[in-house]
C-alpha positions as CSV (number, residue, x, y, z in Angstrom):
1,M,0.0,0.0,0.0
2,K,1.4,3.4,-1.0
3,K,2.1,5.6,2.0
4,D,0.0,8.7,2.3
5,S,2.0,11.6,3.7
6,T,-0.9,13.9,4.0
7,H,-1.5,14.8,7.7
8,H,-4.6,15.7,9.5
9,H,-5.2,16.8,13.1
10,S,-4.4,14.5,16.0
11,C,-7.6,15.2,17.9
12,C,-9.5,12.7,15.9
13,G,-7.1,9.9,16.9
14,C,-7.2,8.8,13.2
15,I,-3.4,8.6,12.9
16,H,-1.6,11.5,11.0
17,D,-0.1,9.1,8.5
18,L,-1.8,5.8,7.9
19,G,1.4,4.5,6.5
20,K,3.1,4.9,9.9
21,L,0.8,2.8,12.0
22,N,2.6,0.9,14.8
23,M,1.5,-2.3,13.1
24,A,0.8,-2.0,9.4
25,R,-2.3,-3.9,8.1
26,R,-0.3,-6.5,6.3
27,T,2.0,-7.0,9.2
28,F,-0.9,-7.5,11.5
29,L,-2.7,-10.0,9.3
30,A,0.6,-11.9,9.0
31,A,0.7,-11.9,12.8
32,V,-2.6,-13.6,13.1
33,G,-1.5,-16.3,10.6
34,G,-2.6,-14.6,7.4
35,T,-6.1,-15.8,7.9
36,A,-9.3,-14.0,6.7
37,V,-10.2,-13.3,10.3
38,G,-8.2,-10.2,11.3
39,A,-8.5,-7.8,14.1
40,G,-12.2,-7.7,14.3
41,A,-12.5,-11.4,15.1
42,L,-10.3,-10.8,18.2
43,L,-12.6,-7.9,19.2
44,S,-15.7,-10.0,18.5
45,A,-14.4,-12.9,20.6
46,S,-15.1,-10.8,23.7
47,A,-18.0,-8.8,22.3
48,D,-19.6,-6.4,24.7
49,T,-23.4,-6.9,24.3
50,S,-24.2,-3.5,25.7
51,S,-21.8,-2.0,23.2
52,A,-23.4,-3.9,20.4
53,K,-26.8,-2.7,21.6
54,L,-25.7,0.9,21.3
55,A,-24.4,0.2,17.8
56,M,-27.8,-1.2,16.8
57,E,-29.4,1.9,18.2
58,Y,-27.2,4.0,16.0
59,L,-28.0,2.0,12.9
60,N,-31.7,1.9,13.7
61,K,-32.0,5.7,14.2
62,P,-33.3,7.2,11.0
63,I,-31.6,10.2,9.4
64,A,-33.7,13.4,9.7
65,S,-34.0,13.9,6.0
66,A,-35.3,10.3,5.4
67,K,-38.9,11.3,5.7
68,K,-41.3,9.3,3.6
69,K,-44.5,10.8,2.2
70,P,-47.6,8.6,2.8
71,L,-49.8,7.6,-0.1
72,V,-53.2,9.1,0.4
73,V,-56.1,7.1,-0.9
74,Q,-59.7,8.1,-1.5
75,P,-62.1,5.1,-1.7
76,V,-65.4,5.7,-3.6
77,F,-68.4,3.4,-3.9
78,T,-70.7,4.2,-6.9
79,Y,-74.3,3.1,-6.7
80,H,-77.8,3.9,-7.8
81,L,-81.1,2.6,-6.5
82,Y,-83.3,1.9,-9.5
83,E,-87.1,1.8,-9.5
84,R,-89.1,-0.9,-11.1
85,H,-90.8,-0.2,-14.5
86,E,-93.1,-2.8,-15.9
87,Q,-92.4,-4.6,-19.2
88,T,-89.0,-3.0,-19.7
89,S,-85.4,-3.4,-18.6
90,W,-85.3,-1.1,-15.6
91,R,-82.1,-2.2,-13.8
92,P,-78.5,-3.0,-14.8
93,W,-76.3,-5.7,-13.3
94,G,-75.4,-5.3,-9.7
95,G,-76.5,-6.6,-6.3
96,F,-77.5,-3.3,-4.7
97,H,-81.3,-2.7,-4.6
98,T,-81.9,-1.1,-1.2
99,K,-80.3,1.4,1.1
100,E,-79.5,-1.5,3.4
101,D,-77.6,-3.2,0.6
102,V,-75.5,0.0,0.1
103,Q,-74.8,0.4,3.8
104,N,-73.7,-3.2,4.2
105,E,-71.4,-2.9,1.2
106,C,-69.9,0.4,2.5
107,Q,-69.2,-1.2,5.9
108,R,-67.7,-4.2,4.3
109,I,-65.4,-2.0,2.1
110,E,-64.2,0.0,5.1
111,K,-63.4,-3.2,7.0
112,E,-61.5,-4.6,4.1
113,L,-59.5,-1.4,3.6
114,A,-58.6,-1.3,7.3
115,E,-57.4,-4.9,7.1
116,M,-55.3,-4.1,3.9
117,K,-53.8,-1.1,5.6
118,Q,-52.6,-3.3,8.5
119,K,-50.6,-5.3,5.9
120,A,-48.9,-2.3,4.3
121,E,-45.3,-1.9,5.2
122,F,-45.2,1.6,3.7
123,P,-47.0,4.8,4.9
124,L,-50.6,4.6,3.8
125,E,-53.4,7.0,4.6
126,I,-57.0,5.9,3.7
127,L,-59.6,8.6,3.8
128,P,-63.2,7.8,4.8
129,L,-65.2,6.0,2.1
130,M,-67.5,8.2,-0.1
131,A,-70.7,6.7,-1.4
132,V,-71.5,8.4,-4.7
133,S,-74.8,8.4,-6.5
134,S,-75.1,11.9,-7.9
135,S,-73.1,14.4,-9.9
136,A,-72.7,16.6,-6.8
137,E,-71.3,13.7,-4.8
138,A,-69.0,12.7,-7.7
139,K,-67.6,16.2,-7.8
140,Q,-66.7,16.0,-4.1
141,A,-65.0,12.7,-4.7
142,R,-63.2,14.0,-7.7
143,E,-61.9,17.0,-5.8
144,A,-60.8,15.1,-2.7
145,S,-57.2,15.7,-1.6
146,A,-55.7,12.3,-2.4
147,D,-53.0,10.7,-4.6
148,V,-55.2,7.8,-5.8
149,T,-58.9,7.1,-6.0
150,I,-60.1,3.5,-5.6
151,I,-63.4,3.3,-7.4
152,Y,-65.7,0.5,-6.3
153,G,-68.0,0.2,-9.4
154,G,-71.2,-1.2,-7.9
155,T,-73.7,0.4,-10.2
156,W,-74.2,3.9,-11.7
157,E,-71.5,5.7,-13.7
158,I,-67.8,5.8,-12.7
159,D,-66.6,8.4,-15.2
160,P,-67.7,11.5,-13.1
161,V,-65.4,10.3,-10.3
162,F,-62.3,10.4,-12.5
163,S,-59.9,13.4,-12.3
164,E,-57.0,14.5,-14.5
165,N,-54.4,14.7,-11.7
166,K,-54.8,11.5,-9.7
167,H,-54.1,7.8,-10.2
168,H,-57.1,5.5,-10.3
169,I,-57.8,1.9,-9.5
170,V,-61.2,0.3,-10.3
171,F,-62.2,-2.5,-8.0
172,V,-65.0,-4.9,-9.0
173,R,-66.4,-8.1,-7.4
174,H,-66.8,-11.6,-8.9
175,R,-66.5,-14.4,-6.4
176,S,-66.4,-12.1,-3.4
177,G,-69.9,-10.8,-4.3
178,P,-72.3,-9.2,-4.4
179,A,-72.0,-8.7,-8.2
180,Y,-70.8,-5.3,-9.5
181,L,-72.1,-3.8,-12.7
182,W,-68.6,-2.7,-13.7
183,Y,-67.3,-6.3,-13.5
184,E,-69.2,-6.6,-16.8
185,I,-68.6,-3.3,-18.6
186,V,-65.4,-1.7,-17.4
187,S,-63.5,-2.9,-20.5
188,P,-66.1,-2.4,-23.3
189,R,-67.7,0.8,-22.0
190,F,-65.0,2.6,-20.1
191,L,-61.6,1.4,-21.3
192,R,-62.6,0.9,-25.0
193,K,-65.4,3.4,-25.3
194,T,-67.6,0.8,-27.1
195,V,-64.9,0.2,-29.8
196,D,-62.0,-2.3,-30.1
197,E,-59.2,0.1,-29.2
198,L,-58.3,1.3,-25.8
199,G,-59.2,4.9,-25.5
200,E,-59.2,5.9,-21.8
201,P,-56.0,7.8,-20.8
202,R,-56.8,7.9,-17.1
203,L,-57.2,4.1,-16.7
204,A,-55.4,1.0,-18.2
205,P,-56.3,-2.6,-18.0
206,Q,-53.6,-3.0,-15.4
207,D,-55.5,-0.6,-13.1
208,V,-58.5,-2.9,-12.8
209,V,-58.6,-5.3,-9.8
210,V,-61.1,-8.2,-9.3
211,D,-61.8,-9.4,-5.8
212,E,-58.3,-9.6,-4.4
213,Y,-57.0,-6.9,-2.0
214,D,-53.4,-8.2,-2.3
215,D,-53.7,-7.0,-5.9
216,V,-54.8,-3.6,-4.7
217,L,-52.0,-3.4,-2.2
218,W,-49.1,-4.1,-4.6
219,R,-50.5,-1.4,-6.9
220,L,-50.7,1.0,-4.1
221,R,-47.1,0.1,-3.2
222,S,-46.1,1.1,-6.7
223,L,-47.9,4.4,-6.5
224,Y,-46.4,5.1,-3.1
225,A,-42.9,4.5,-4.6
226,L,-43.7,6.8,-7.5
227,K,-44.9,9.6,-5.2
228,N,-41.6,9.5,-3.3
229,A,-39.2,8.7,-6.1
230,V,-40.5,11.4,-8.5
231,G,-39.1,14.7,-7.5
232,C,-36.7,13.1,-5.0
233,K,-33.7,15.3,-3.9
234,I,-30.3,13.7,-4.2
235,V,-27.1,15.4,-3.0
236,C,-24.4,14.7,-5.6
237,I,-20.9,15.1,-4.1
238,G,-18.7,16.1,-7.0
239,G,-21.8,16.6,-9.2
240,P,-24.1,14.2,-11.1
241,S,-22.7,11.9,-13.8
242,G,-23.4,8.8,-15.8
243,W,-21.3,5.7,-16.7
244,G,-19.7,5.5,-20.2
245,V,-20.7,7.1,-23.4
246,G,-24.3,5.9,-23.0
247,G,-24.7,7.5,-19.6
248,Q,-23.5,11.0,-20.6
249,K,-27.1,12.3,-20.7
250,A,-28.3,10.3,-17.7
251,P,-28.6,13.3,-15.3
252,E,-30.7,15.2,-17.8
253,R,-32.9,12.1,-18.4
254,T,-33.3,11.6,-14.7
255,K,-34.6,15.2,-14.4
256,E,-36.9,14.7,-17.3
257,K,-38.4,11.3,-16.4
258,F,-38.2,11.3,-12.6
259,K,-38.2,15.1,-12.0
260,M,-35.4,14.5,-9.5
261,E,-33.6,17.5,-8.0
262,L,-29.8,16.7,-8.4
263,I,-28.0,19.0,-5.9
264,D,-24.4,19.6,-7.0
265,Y,-22.2,19.7,-3.9
266,P,-18.6,20.5,-4.9
267,Y,-15.6,18.8,-3.4
268,S,-14.1,22.1,-2.4
269,E,-17.0,22.5,0.1
270,L,-16.7,18.9,1.2
271,E,-13.0,19.4,1.9
272,K,-13.7,22.3,4.2
273,R,-16.2,20.2,6.2
274,I,-13.8,17.3,6.4
275,N,-11.0,19.5,7.7
276,S,-13.4,21.1,10.3
277,A,-14.6,17.6,11.4
278,F,-11.0,16.4,11.9
279,N,-10.5,19.4,14.1
280,D,-13.7,18.6,16.2
281,A,-12.3,16.7,19.2
282,K,-15.8,15.6,20.3
283,L,-16.7,14.2,16.9
284,C,-13.4,12.4,16.6
285,E,-13.9,10.8,20.0
286,Q,-17.4,9.9,19.1
287,A,-16.2,8.2,15.9
288,K,-13.8,6.1,17.9
289,L,-16.6,5.1,20.2
290,W,-18.9,4.3,17.2
291,T,-16.2,2.2,15.7
292,K,-15.6,0.2,19.0
293,Q,-19.4,-0.4,19.3
294,Y,-19.8,-1.4,15.7
295,L,-17.0,-3.9,15.9
296,N,-18.7,-5.6,18.9
297,L,-21.7,-6.4,16.7
298,P,-22.1,-10.1,16.0
299,N,-20.7,-11.5,12.7
300,T,-18.5,-8.4,12.3
301,S,-14.8,-8.8,11.6
302,M,-12.2,-6.1,10.9
303,E,-9.4,-6.8,8.4
304,T,-8.1,-3.3,7.6
305,D,-6.8,-0.5,9.8
306,I,-9.2,0.7,12.5
307,P,-8.6,4.4,11.7
308,F,-10.1,3.8,8.2
309,L,-13.4,2.8,9.9
310,E,-13.2,5.7,12.4
311,N,-12.8,8.1,9.5
312,A,-15.7,6.4,7.7
313,F,-17.9,7.3,10.7
314,I,-16.7,10.9,10.6
315,L,-17.6,11.0,6.9
316,T,-21.0,9.5,7.6
317,E,-21.7,12.3,10.0
318,I,-20.7,14.9,7.4
319,F,-22.8,13.3,4.7
320,E,-25.8,13.1,6.9
321,Q,-25.5,16.7,7.9
322,I,-25.4,17.8,4.3
323,M,-28.4,15.6,3.5
324,S,-30.3,17.2,6.3
325,E,-29.4,20.7,5.2
326,F,-30.9,20.1,1.8
327,D,-33.7,17.9,3.2
328,A,-32.5,15.1,0.8
329,P,-33.1,11.4,1.5
330,A,-30.3,10.4,-0.8
331,I,-26.7,11.1,-1.5
332,T,-24.2,9.9,-4.1
333,V,-20.4,10.4,-4.6
334,N,-18.7,11.1,-7.9
335,N,-15.1,10.0,-8.4
336,C,-15.5,8.0,-5.2
337,M,-12.5,5.8,-6.0
338,T,-10.0,8.7,-6.4
339,T,-11.0,12.2,-5.4
340,I,-12.5,11.6,-2.0
341,I,-9.7,9.3,-0.6
342,P,-7.0,12.0,-0.1
343,K,-9.6,14.3,1.6
344,S,-11.3,11.8,3.9
345,K,-8.3,9.5,4.6
346,T,-10.6,6.6,3.9
347,T,-12.9,5.4,1.1
348,A,-16.6,6.2,1.0
349,C,-17.6,2.5,0.9
350,M,-18.4,2.0,4.6
351,T,-19.9,5.4,4.8
352,L,-22.4,4.6,2.1
353,S,-23.1,1.2,3.6
354,L,-23.9,2.8,7.0
355,I,-26.2,5.4,5.5
356,N,-28.1,2.7,3.7
357,D,-28.4,0.7,6.9
358,R,-29.7,3.8,8.7
359,G,-32.7,4.0,6.4
360,S,-31.6,6.5,3.8
361,M,-30.2,6.1,0.3
362,A,-26.5,6.3,-0.5
363,F,-25.0,5.4,-3.9
364,C,-21.4,5.3,-5.2
365,E,-20.2,6.7,-8.6
366,S,-23.0,9.2,-9.1
367,D,-24.2,7.1,-12.0
368,F,-27.7,8.4,-12.9
369,A,-28.1,5.7,-15.5
370,V,-28.9,3.4,-12.5
371,I,-29.6,5.6,-9.5
372,P,-33.2,6.3,-10.4
373,S,-33.8,2.5,-10.4
374,G,-32.3,2.4,-6.9
375,V,-34.6,5.2,-5.6
376,L,-37.7,3.5,-7.1
377,L,-36.8,0.1,-5.8
378,Y,-35.9,1.5,-2.3
379,Y,-39.4,2.9,-2.0
380,L,-41.0,-0.3,-3.5
381,C,-39.3,-2.7,-1.1
382,S,-39.0,-0.4,2.0
383,K,-35.5,-1.9,2.4
384,P,-31.9,-0.9,1.5
385,V,-30.9,-1.6,-2.1
386,F,-27.6,-2.6,-3.5
387,L,-26.0,-0.9,-6.6
388,Q,-23.5,-3.2,-8.2
389,D,-21.5,-4.3,-11.2
390,P,-22.9,-7.3,-13.1
391,T,-20.8,-9.9,-14.8
392,Y,-21.6,-12.1,-17.7
393,P,-24.6,-14.3,-17.2
394,H,-23.8,-18.0,-17.8
395,H,-25.3,-21.4,-16.9
396,G,-28.2,-19.7,-15.1
397,V,-26.0,-17.7,-12.8
398,V,-24.6,-14.1,-12.7
399,T,-22.1,-12.6,-10.2
400,I,-22.9,-9.1,-8.9
401,A,-20.3,-7.1,-6.9
402,H,-19.5,-3.8,-5.4
403,C,-17.8,-2.4,-2.3
404,T,-20.7,-0.6,-0.8
405,A,-23.4,-3.2,0.1
406,P,-25.7,-2.5,3.0
407,R,-25.9,-5.1,5.8
408,K,-29.6,-4.6,6.6
409,M,-30.8,-6.0,3.3
410,D,-34.0,-7.3,4.8
411,G,-34.5,-3.9,6.5
412,K,-34.1,-5.3,10.0
413,N,-31.3,-7.8,10.5
414,L,-27.6,-7.4,9.9
415,E,-25.9,-9.8,7.5
416,P,-22.4,-11.0,8.3
417,V,-19.6,-8.6,7.2
418,R,-15.9,-8.6,6.9
419,I,-14.5,-5.0,6.7
420,L,-11.7,-5.0,4.2
421,T,-9.9,-2.4,2.1
422,H,-11.6,-1.1,-1.0
423,Y,-10.5,-3.6,-3.7
424,E,-9.2,-1.4,-6.5
425,S,-7.2,1.0,-4.2
426,D,-6.4,-1.6,-1.5
427,Y,-7.1,1.3,0.9
428,G,-9.8,2.4,3.3
429,A,-12.7,0.4,4.7
430,A,-15.2,-1.5,2.6
431,P,-17.7,-4.1,3.6
432,K,-17.8,-7.7,2.3
433,V,-21.5,-8.4,3.1
434,D,-22.6,-12.1,2.8
435,M,-26.1,-12.2,1.5
436,K,-28.5,-14.8,2.9
437,I,-28.2,-18.0,0.9
438,G,-31.5,-18.9,-0.7
439,E,-32.9,-15.4,-0.4
440,T,-35.3,-14.3,-3.2
441,V,-34.0,-11.1,-4.8
442,T,-35.2,-8.6,-7.4
443,V,-32.6,-7.5,-9.9
444,I,-33.0,-4.5,-12.3
445,D,-30.9,-3.7,-15.3
446,P,-31.7,-0.1,-16.5
447,D,-30.9,1.0,-20.0
448,F,-28.9,4.2,-20.7
449,E,-31.8,5.9,-22.6
450,F,-34.6,5.3,-20.1
451,K,-36.6,3.4,-22.8
452,K,-36.8,-0.1,-21.4
453,W,-35.5,-1.7,-18.3
454,I,-34.9,-5.4,-17.7
455,G,-35.7,-7.2,-14.5
456,F,-35.7,-10.7,-13.1
457,R,-36.2,-12.6,-9.9
458,G,-33.3,-14.5,-8.6
459,K,-32.0,-16.5,-5.6
460,V,-28.7,-15.9,-3.7
461,Q,-26.6,-18.9,-4.5
462,A,-23.2,-18.1,-3.0
463,N,-20.9,-15.4,-1.6
464,P,-17.5,-16.0,-3.2
465,F,-14.3,-14.2,-2.4
466,L,-12.8,-13.4,-5.8
467,D,-10.4,-10.6,-6.6
468,I,-13.2,-8.2,-7.5
469,C,-15.3,-5.7,-5.5
470,R,-15.7,-6.9,-1.9
471,S,-19.4,-7.6,-1.6
472,Q,-19.9,-10.2,-4.2
473,T,-22.8,-12.6,-4.7
474,D,-23.7,-15.3,-7.2
475,I,-27.3,-15.0,-8.2
476,E,-29.3,-17.8,-9.7
477,I,-31.4,-16.3,-12.5
478,E,-35.1,-17.2,-12.7
479,G,-35.5,-16.8,-16.4
480,D,-33.8,-17.2,-19.8
481,C,-30.1,-16.7,-19.0
482,N,-29.1,-16.7,-22.7
483,R,-31.7,-14.0,-23.4
484,L,-30.4,-11.9,-20.5
485,A,-26.8,-12.2,-21.9
486,N,-28.1,-11.2,-25.3
487,D,-30.3,-8.3,-24.2
488,M,-28.3,-6.7,-21.4
489,V,-28.4,-2.9,-21.4
490,G,-26.7,-0.1,-19.5
491,F,-24.0,-1.1,-17.0
492,H,-24.7,-1.0,-13.3
493,W,-27.6,-3.0,-11.9
494,M,-29.8,-2.6,-8.8
495,M,-30.8,-5.4,-6.4
496,S,-33.0,-5.8,-3.3
497,Y,-34.3,-8.6,-1.2
498,G,-37.8,-9.8,-2.1
499,D,-39.9,-10.0,-5.3
500,Y,-41.0,-6.6,-6.6
501,L,-41.2,-7.3,-10.4
502,K,-44.9,-6.6,-10.7
503,E,-44.6,-3.3,-8.8
504,T,-41.6,-2.2,-10.9
505,G,-43.4,-2.8,-14.2
506,Y,-46.6,-1.1,-13.0
507,A,-44.6,2.0,-11.8
508,L,-42.5,2.2,-15.0
509,R,-45.6,2.2,-17.2
510,K,-46.8,5.3,-15.3
511,L,-43.4,6.9,-16.1
512,G,-43.4,6.0,-19.8
513,I,-40.5,3.6,-19.4
514,G,-40.8,0.1,-20.9
515,W,-40.2,-3.1,-18.9
516,Y,-39.2,-6.6,-19.7
517,N,-39.8,-9.1,-17.0
518,L,-37.3,-11.8,-17.8
519,T,-38.7,-14.2,-15.1
520,H,-42.2,-14.2,-16.6
521,D,-41.1,-13.5,-20.2
522,R,-43.4,-10.5,-20.3
523,T,-43.0,-7.0,-21.7
524,V,-44.8,-4.0,-20.5
525,E,-44.7,-1.2,-23.1
526,A,-44.2,2.4,-22.1
């Protein structure tokens, strides 16, 4: 490792020159037999449970800027009580003939919605049900302050309830009864306007649900993710960028499609904050304490120099302060493998991992060809996501790897980690997170031009230790591996625990981005 002669202030206890440690990293590893255990294993052997508890409290404390906007839903039941007329067709389909029928259905809907809300793992606000049987009532429903209207098409018309500035879901009953009129006519009369071609811009076939509230919930999950992803603020240390020739216009496309606010935070300003932080004796002592507590966590081993991790905690505090100042739930670092190292005396890898584990979003490389997919997936799954480099798919398997993986991939529990150097620089602190074997994952491959993304469901097969980025996982591909190899687009991919393929495709359609679901061999056009 090349010695770094750049000094910073002794109050932080981070060692003026990391090349002059009393026991250099390689010397230390040799002293413990050259194993892959390292210093952290010795610390973990006598782990202090109270110290580990404090570390978990740190990781579980959300960052102030990580506020999530709830999805507000207005349910509407449309009905009409028809009067008998002899010798003519006087009523349409539908099992609502008396006021008591309507009251029973409204009570049932409210009960079902309350049960569905209990299942939602994302912030969901459901307004009181509105029973609509007149133009005046429809106007009130149309003007309600909500993000999405769920229209229960019992009888009467549904068109008067639709607005131009909301999402809409139409719910109809088949087996769950009583029968709804719009179970019969939502396609020919509303979606197709009595012709063959679809002609309703405010509703698509994918927006119609029959009987099943789980099908309502995953659509609401998509709409919640859209509400929070569109217009999201992201602090860009060193400015926004995009990988390769294809990604040169990625920041502009991100602003166009996702309306995201990309906040350019220059390195010159970051350097001032880092220097100030290294002069802050209280913060430096706190970083040493955080480091000690973190290394007492179960399944945590340290195989690089401890000051690298202490400096990563200082950098975490700086990044979180900047995010809070801009009220941004996300941050990314441009030139994170070169520019930031001399300034922070560590790599950004552990810092980004920690911020993700604390409930916000942190991405390396400032690559906006892929970051929008990470923001969307983060809100879809309500868990940390992993930006990574893919390899070549073969024999039904693909290896994904990067040096910034979160540990709380399921949103709650810490996966095992070895803290090593960042691979390419052999410097700093980077986590090798071992993903849970057999875990179902969602993988997204976004294209450079925001025209069509590819996604597939996979399973964690192995966590190898190749000479590549530290967090590395073999993913078993559920789908046509050869087609994936043939159709791969962009460069970086995004991954989360869980299956969110339906939600992703539904959300992308709303954004005008195509979607190919490799697992189900299904394309959703923009």
